[in-house]
Backbone as CSV, one residue per row, in Angstrom:
resi,resn,N_x,N_y,N_z,CA_x,CA_y,CA_z,C_x,C_y,C_z
1,MET,-43.374,210.674,62.282,-41.931,210.258,62.083,-41.340,209.987,63.239
2,ALA,-41.631,209.935,64.538,-41.176,209.174,65.697,-40.703,207.821,65.355
3,GLU,-41.951,207.429,64.973,-41.907,205.743,64.496,-40.742,205.460,63.489
4,LEU,-40.052,205.957,62.604,-39.172,206.186,61.553,-38.012,205.940,62.546
5,ALA,-37.828,207.118,63.209,-36.742,207.354,64.093,-36.339,206.351,64.870
6,THR,-37.682,205.614,65.637,-37.373,204.569,66.342,-36.892,203.374,65.593
7,ILE,-37.390,203.306,64.314,-37.220,202.053,63.510,-35.709,202.032,63.407
8,ALA,-35.131,203.303,62.539,-33.971,203.436,62.186,-32.807,203.480,63.064
9,ARG,-32.967,203.490,64.562,-32.014,204.023,65.329,-31.353,202.694,65.400
10,PRO,-31.747,201.533,65.457,-30.601,200.280,65.649,-29.758,199.956,64.699
11,TYR,-30.087,200.498,63.381,-29.700,200.302,62.284,-28.647,201.224,62.207
12,ALA,-28.856,202.103,62.404,-27.703,203.400,62.260,-26.762,203.116,63.196
13,GLU,-26.859,202.642,64.528,-26.024,202.643,65.670,-25.476,201.221,65.331
14,ALA,-25.842,200.105,64.796,-25.097,198.980,64.348,-24.140,199.358,63.339
15,LEU,-24.528,200.341,62.145,-23.533,200.572,61.104,-22.291,201.293,61.720
16,PHE,-22.719,202.054,62.577,-21.646,202.986,63.114,-20.862,202.517,64.174
17,LYS,-21.129,201.185,64.669,-20.303,200.282,65.643,-19.304,199.589,64.547
18,ALA,-19.935,198.845,63.688,-19.434,198.358,62.587,-18.476,198.929,61.791
19,ILE,-18.441,200.280,61.527,-17.497,201.110,60.625,-15.988,201.495,61.713
20,ALA,-15.008,201.540,60.829,-13.850,202.261,61.714,-13.954,203.609,61.281
21,PRO,-13.643,204.271,62.465,-13.743,205.621,62.398,-13.302,206.318,61.385
22,ASN,-11.818,206.114,60.885,-11.416,206.346,59.515,-12.175,206.151,58.085
23,ASP,-13.101,205.356,58.287,-14.067,205.054,57.108,-15.382,205.785,57.430
24,ALA,-15.663,206.418,58.399,-17.170,206.930,58.695,-17.517,207.864,57.707
25,ALA,-16.659,208.928,57.193,-17.128,209.843,56.358,-17.477,209.347,55.053
26,ALA,-16.545,208.220,54.300,-17.076,207.750,52.781,-18.354,206.804,52.992
27,VAL,-18.511,205.997,54.223,-19.649,205.569,54.641,-20.846,206.270,54.641
28,SER,-20.723,207.343,55.301,-21.725,208.467,55.437,-22.131,209.025,54.061
29,GLN,-21.235,209.245,52.978,-21.666,209.423,51.813,-22.325,208.185,51.220
30,GLN,-21.808,207.005,51.362,-22.256,206.031,50.556,-24.017,205.796,50.937
31,VAL,-24.241,205.721,52.698,-25.584,205.736,53.153,-26.303,206.847,52.489
32,SER,-26.063,208.098,52.290,-26.517,209.001,51.987,-26.993,208.778,50.382
33,ALA,-26.337,208.171,49.677,-26.568,207.922,48.048,-27.529,206.761,48.380
34,LEU,-27.528,205.865,49.043,-28.702,205.010,49.369,-30.017,205.463,49.802
35,ALA,-29.651,206.396,50.450,-31.217,206.993,51.114,-31.746,207.834,50.071
36,ALA,-31.235,208.233,49.202,-31.547,209.172,48.227,-32.420,208.387,47.192
37,VAL,-31.984,207.294,46.742,-32.270,206.356,46.219,-33.352,205.922,46.734
38,ALA,-33.641,205.335,47.925,-34.754,204.741,48.673,-36.062,205.679,49.031
39,ALA,-35.753,207.124,48.904,-36.422,207.895,49.217,-37.503,208.215,47.977
40,ASN,-37.193,207.674,46.751,-37.928,207.844,45.783,-39.125,206.782,45.595
41,GLU,-40.253,207.592,45.672,-41.551,206.730,45.704,-41.765,205.931,44.534
42,GLN,-41.207,205.806,43.485,-41.153,204.556,42.430,-40.260,203.417,43.087
43,VAL,-39.370,203.704,43.777,-38.479,202.743,44.024,-39.192,201.984,45.101
44,ARG,-39.633,202.737,46.027,-40.460,202.081,47.104,-41.605,201.412,46.756
45,GLN,-42.417,201.865,45.761,-43.480,201.098,45.126,-42.717,200.027,44.485
46,PHE,-41.900,199.703,43.962,-41.040,198.520,43.252,-40.974,197.632,44.405
47,ALA,-40.225,198.118,45.418,-40.018,196.975,46.597,-41.087,196.526,47.282
48,ASP,-42.232,197.230,47.224,-43.357,196.911,47.881,-44.166,195.790,47.014
49,ASN,-43.759,195.607,45.657,-44.361,194.594,45.003,-43.882,193.137,45.485
50,PRO,-44.878,192.570,45.695,-44.941,191.260,46.073,-44.145,190.167,44.939
51,LYS,-44.132,190.691,43.568,-43.476,189.695,42.793,-41.905,189.873,42.476
52,VAL,-41.729,191.137,43.192,-40.290,191.642,43.175,-39.539,190.841,44.305
53,SER,-38.390,190.105,43.990,-37.508,189.507,45.079,-36.384,190.607,45.909
54,PRO,-36.098,190.346,46.890,-35.093,191.324,47.739,-33.829,191.440,46.726
55,ALA,-33.443,190.625,46.250,-32.127,190.470,45.312,-32.351,191.576,44.240
56,GLN,-33.594,191.635,43.566,-33.769,192.336,42.344,-33.876,193.906,43.313
57,VAL,-34.699,194.241,44.331,-34.502,195.345,44.994,-33.381,195.862,45.439
58,PHE,-32.393,194.928,45.749,-31.105,195.144,46.115,-30.241,195.511,44.996
59,GLU,-30.485,195.267,43.748,-29.970,195.353,42.510,-30.190,196.730,41.903
60,LEU,-31.289,197.205,41.932,-31.874,198.252,41.575,-31.443,199.337,42.331
61,ILE,-31.302,199.252,43.761,-30.962,200.357,44.586,-29.416,200.770,44.591
62,THR,-28.641,199.512,44.285,-27.264,199.547,44.228,-26.809,200.233,42.808
63,THR,-27.662,199.759,41.914,-27.096,200.373,40.341,-27.610,201.869,40.435
64,ALA,-28.719,202.163,41.175,-29.255,203.358,41.069,-28.314,204.702,41.873
65,ALA,-27.761,204.077,42.803,-26.900,204.866,44.049,-25.761,205.403,43.327
66,LYS,-25.219,204.309,41.939,-24.189,205.135,41.061,-22.807,205.511,42.037
67,THR,-22.488,204.586,43.265,-21.202,205.205,43.910,-20.825,203.862,44.545
68,PHE,-19.502,203.270,44.680,-19.230,202.337,45.223,-19.861,202.134,46.744
69,LEU,-20.114,200.955,46.860,-20.455,200.703,48.258,-19.668,199.679,48.917
70,GLY,-19.226,199.947,50.273,-18.355,199.127,51.111,-19.301,197.860,51.456
71,ASP,-18.526,196.867,52.282,-19.190,195.805,52.514,-20.286,195.870,53.764
72,GLY,-20.135,197.063,54.500,-20.880,197.504,55.590,-21.999,198.085,55.179
73,THR,-21.733,199.052,54.017,-23.189,199.475,53.624,-23.934,198.511,52.821
74,LYS,-23.181,197.861,52.006,-24.070,196.757,51.385,-24.784,195.621,52.505
75,ASN,-24.284,195.359,53.685,-24.691,194.631,54.620,-25.909,195.284,55.162
76,LEU,-25.804,196.639,55.495,-26.925,197.553,55.715,-28.019,197.351,54.919
77,LEU,-27.748,197.666,53.690,-28.918,197.809,52.608,-29.577,196.383,52.664
78,GLN,-28.922,195.097,52.556,-29.703,193.986,52.459,-30.289,193.652,53.672
79,THR,-30.135,194.120,54.841,-30.653,193.788,56.066,-31.895,194.692,56.117
80,VAL,-31.877,195.826,55.686,-33.064,196.795,55.445,-34.054,196.341,54.586
81,ILE,-33.733,195.825,53.254,-34.336,195.062,52.503,-35.117,194.158,53.211
82,ASP,-34.302,192.936,53.550,-34.938,191.867,54.030,-36.024,192.179,55.055
83,ASN,-35.674,193.081,55.816,-36.892,193.239,57.079,-37.701,194.413,56.363
84,GLY,-37.861,194.388,55.255,-38.850,195.387,54.910,-39.154,196.792,55.340
85,ARG,-37.679,197.346,55.935,-37.566,198.794,56.332,-37.227,200.031,55.418
86,LEU,-37.163,199.443,53.846,-36.525,200.495,52.948,-36.938,202.128,53.256
87,ALA,-38.204,202.397,53.687,-38.813,203.505,53.723,-38.156,204.141,55.083
88,ALA,-37.324,203.226,56.085,-36.793,203.722,56.908,-35.291,204.350,56.554
89,LEU,-34.911,204.020,55.710,-33.404,204.292,55.053,-33.045,205.716,55.269
90,PRO,-33.702,206.655,54.812,-33.307,208.192,54.704,-33.112,208.494,55.849
91,GLU,-34.019,207.696,57.235,-33.855,208.337,58.567,-32.631,207.772,59.014
92,VAL,-32.246,206.425,58.740,-31.152,205.684,58.968,-29.721,206.564,58.632
93,ALA,-29.879,207.063,57.724,-28.631,207.805,56.997,-28.365,209.317,58.016
94,ALA,-29.883,209.649,58.341,-29.975,211.202,59.145,-29.246,210.607,60.354
95,GLN,-29.420,209.587,61.013,-29.141,209.243,62.261,-27.604,208.664,62.248
96,TYR,-27.210,207.919,61.308,-25.578,207.579,61.178,-24.883,208.982,61.250
97,HIS,-25.449,209.978,60.272,-24.749,211.148,60.092,-24.750,211.674,61.409
98,ALA,-25.692,211.786,61.952,-25.444,212.523,63.129,-24.534,212.000,64.325
99,LEU,-24.427,210.468,64.136,-23.450,209.840,65.329,-22.124,209.968,64.732
100,VAL,-21.926,210.414,63.181,-20.627,210.469,62.879,-20.202,212.113,63.132
101,ASN,-20.993,212.955,63.159,-20.852,214.296,63.413,-20.581,214.306,64.837
102,ALA,-21.503,213.636,65.809,-20.874,213.737,67.208,-19.767,212.998,67.750
103,ARG,-19.043,212.136,66.837,-17.872,211.591,67.257,-16.818,212.657,66.743
104,THR,-16.872,213.305,65.608,-15.835,214.324,65.115,-16.127,215.539,65.681
105,GLY,-16.967,215.866,66.440,-17.527,217.286,67.093,-17.708,218.232,65.898
106,VAL,-18.387,217.581,64.816,-18.951,218.761,63.719,-20.279,219.067,63.771
107,SER,-21.081,220.030,63.206,-22.266,220.337,63.153,-22.611,220.668,61.686
108,ASP,-23.879,220.275,61.561,-24.402,220.625,60.150,-24.881,221.764,60.327
109,ALA,-24.609,222.805,59.030,-25.397,224.037,59.273,-25.944,224.444,57.899
110,THR,-27.266,224.819,58.101,-27.870,225.281,56.480,-27.835,226.814,56.590
111,ILE,-27.167,227.398,55.721,-26.972,228.902,55.320,-28.036,228.994,54.508
112,HIS,-29.464,229.788,54.959,-30.356,230.483,54.130,-29.899,231.609,53.352
113,SER,-29.485,231.699,52.334,-29.307,233.058,51.820,-30.138,233.641,50.322
114,ALA,-30.351,235.254,50.537,-31.236,235.603,49.603,-30.462,235.587,48.125
115,PHE,-29.221,235.339,47.952,-28.579,235.378,46.909,-27.623,234.182,46.835
116,PRO,-27.220,233.469,45.558,-26.160,232.831,45.858,-24.953,233.231,46.479
117,ILE,-24.143,232.223,47.172,-22.881,232.603,47.713,-21.725,232.013,46.874
118,ASP,-20.807,232.469,46.502,-19.552,231.785,45.885,-18.767,231.122,47.012
119,ALA,-17.856,230.549,46.414,-16.917,229.405,47.255,-15.928,230.402,48.243
120,ALA,-15.557,231.596,47.682,-14.762,232.281,48.532,-15.609,233.152,49.729
121,GLN,-16.617,233.611,49.347,-17.296,234.142,50.606,-18.171,233.120,51.384
122,LEU,-18.562,231.734,50.887,-18.884,230.937,51.564,-17.683,230.563,52.946
123,GLN,-16.611,230.361,52.347,-15.343,230.262,52.826,-15.251,231.049,54.386
124,GLN,-15.618,232.576,54.206,-15.271,233.575,54.891,-16.542,233.479,56.051
125,VAL,-17.617,233.316,55.574,-18.756,233.100,56.462,-18.698,231.898,57.034
126,VAL,-18.259,230.581,56.517,-18.240,229.478,57.665,-17.327,229.752,58.755
127,ALA,-15.983,230.338,58.249,-15.075,230.722,59.226,-15.310,231.503,60.485
128,SER,-16.245,232.486,60.177,-16.799,233.464,61.176,-18.083,232.599,61.937
129,LEU,-18.846,231.929,61.240,-19.797,231.025,62.068,-19.088,229.988,63.069
130,GLU,-17.997,229.455,62.715,-17.343,228.373,63.365,-16.858,228.886,64.680
131,LYS,-16.483,230.499,64.265,-16.081,231.142,65.656,-17.336,231.647,66.532
132,ARG,-18.391,231.823,65.797,-19.598,232.372,66.584,-20.367,230.910,67.269
133,PHE,-20.434,229.870,66.558,-20.822,228.528,67.288,-20.145,227.804,68.006
134,ASP,-18.960,228.168,67.878,-17.610,227.463,68.761,-17.598,225.894,68.484
135,ARG,-17.731,225.756,67.031,-17.165,224.253,66.301,-17.437,224.296,65.374
136,LYS,-16.984,223.270,64.630,-16.553,223.182,63.046,-17.910,222.728,62.234
137,LEU,-18.160,223.332,61.233,-19.396,223.103,60.811,-19.571,222.779,58.939
138,ASN,-20.245,221.710,58.970,-20.596,221.317,57.392,-21.447,222.191,56.931
139,ALA,-21.304,222.890,56.195,-22.307,223.886,55.485,-22.775,223.552,54.140
140,SER,-23.985,223.798,54.094,-24.932,223.692,52.714,-25.768,225.030,52.652
141,VAL,-25.626,225.489,51.655,-26.243,226.383,51.172,-27.560,226.354,50.562
142,VAL,-28.740,227.226,50.889,-29.929,227.282,50.261,-30.199,228.688,49.786
143,VAL,-30.805,228.753,48.771,-30.941,230.452,48.098,-32.679,230.471,48.324
144,ASP,-32.599,231.361,49.201,-34.420,232.019,49.622,-34.361,233.388,49.505
145,ALA,-35.173,233.551,47.934,-35.182,235.115,47.781,-36.081,235.952,48.600
146,SER,-37.021,234.996,49.446,-38.105,235.952,50.595,-36.903,236.362,51.571
147,LEU,-35.881,236.153,51.802,-35.223,236.711,52.858,-34.709,238.274,52.775
148,ILE,-35.071,238.715,51.261,-34.534,240.123,50.764,-33.090,240.465,50.827
149,GLY,-32.368,240.119,52.123,-30.897,239.963,51.737,-30.642,239.709,53.279
150,GLY,-29.011,239.584,53.229,-28.661,238.730,54.382,-28.514,237.194,54.417
151,ILE,-28.525,236.606,55.731,-28.621,235.140,55.932,-28.919,234.698,56.930
152,ARG,-29.581,233.522,57.149,-30.402,232.962,58.285,-29.538,231.520,58.318
153,VAL,-28.962,231.449,59.453,-28.240,229.956,59.859,-29.030,229.374,60.597
154,VAL,-28.985,227.885,60.568,-29.509,226.818,61.138,-28.683,225.936,61.528
155,VAL,-28.245,225.823,62.943,-27.254,224.480,63.365,-27.959,223.732,64.347
156,GLY,-28.461,222.548,63.999,-29.236,222.090,64.821,-30.500,222.749,65.555
157,ASP,-30.449,223.151,66.677,-31.530,223.856,66.905,-31.518,225.021,67.362
158,GLU,-30.337,225.905,66.753,-29.844,226.978,67.034,-29.896,227.775,65.606
159,VAL,-30.722,229.009,65.695,-30.732,229.535,64.595,-30.415,231.090,64.522
160,LEU,-29.632,231.677,63.812,-28.641,232.911,63.751,-29.424,233.644,62.414
161,ASP,-30.358,234.407,62.773,-31.117,235.215,61.468,-30.803,236.673,61.495
162,THR,-30.001,236.968,60.354,-29.294,238.359,60.081,-30.004,239.036,59.026
163,SER,-31.567,238.275,58.381,-32.048,238.767,56.969,-32.588,239.936,57.318
164,VAL,-32.662,240.276,56.056,-33.287,241.667,56.196,-35.002,241.375,56.459
165,ALA,-35.535,240.299,55.772,-36.806,240.005,56.356,-37.164,239.920,57.944
166,ALA,-36.131,239.271,58.575,-36.355,239.091,60.209,-36.093,240.660,60.696
167,ARG,-35.280,241.596,59.938,-35.379,242.765,60.876,-36.387,243.670,60.353
168,LEU,-36.919,243.392,59.457,-38.065,244.032,59.101,-39.489,243.439,59.954
169,GLU,-39.414,242.250,60.294,-40.507,241.566,61.039,-40.383,242.363,62.726
170,GLN,-38.999,242.392,62.974,-38.527,242.888,64.277,-39.003,244.435,64.520
171,MET,-39.068,245.087,63.367,-39.118,246.461,63.195,-40.829,246.640,63.247
172,LYS,-41.389,245.660,62.700,-43.004,245.636,62.783,-43.394,245.482,63.929
173,VAL,-43.074,244.445,64.984,-43.446,244.088,66.185,-43.094,245.641,66.890
174,ALA,-41.812,245.940,66.995,-41.753,247.161,67.741,-42.273,248.581,67.538
175,LEU,-42.827,248.520,66.360,-43.831,249.664,65.789,-45.232,249.470,66.420
176,SER,-45.668,248.441,66.457,-46.978,247.998,66.543,-47.254,247.751,68.296
177,ALA,-46.256,247.639,68.814,-46.024,247.412,70.291,-46.573,248.873,71.002
């Protein structure tokens, strides 16, 4: 995947420089929608077909994205298609999102929970996590029953694991030592 990251970086940086700071969040959503479509194996097979024109690929992806696309996002998509780099679009979206987060001082957080978390609970959890990690967080929740109880939070390369499964593992290690 290092190769995709290398390919994607110039596209993400060019888009980041071309977009006004107040439009960055909207463009991030647009690029994420395009990346979701481009990640589909059938779409990539269609795009790789030599009988299909770049205009047809562009039309398919913009239609399937089902979202408004600004000029910058359309230009990015057209450039990626013209250069045969559609497979790199999900990585372009990830890198662009990281650039936007770095500008705004926000980090993405993935909260793994044994049970679904309702909106009020999530708000409380995010507030305490923001204090713990000392930065604003964009949180997403993933339900993982293997945790048994509690939560596991991943923010970048930092992990906070307060799950029952982690505590049981710690006890196992302590008892077997």
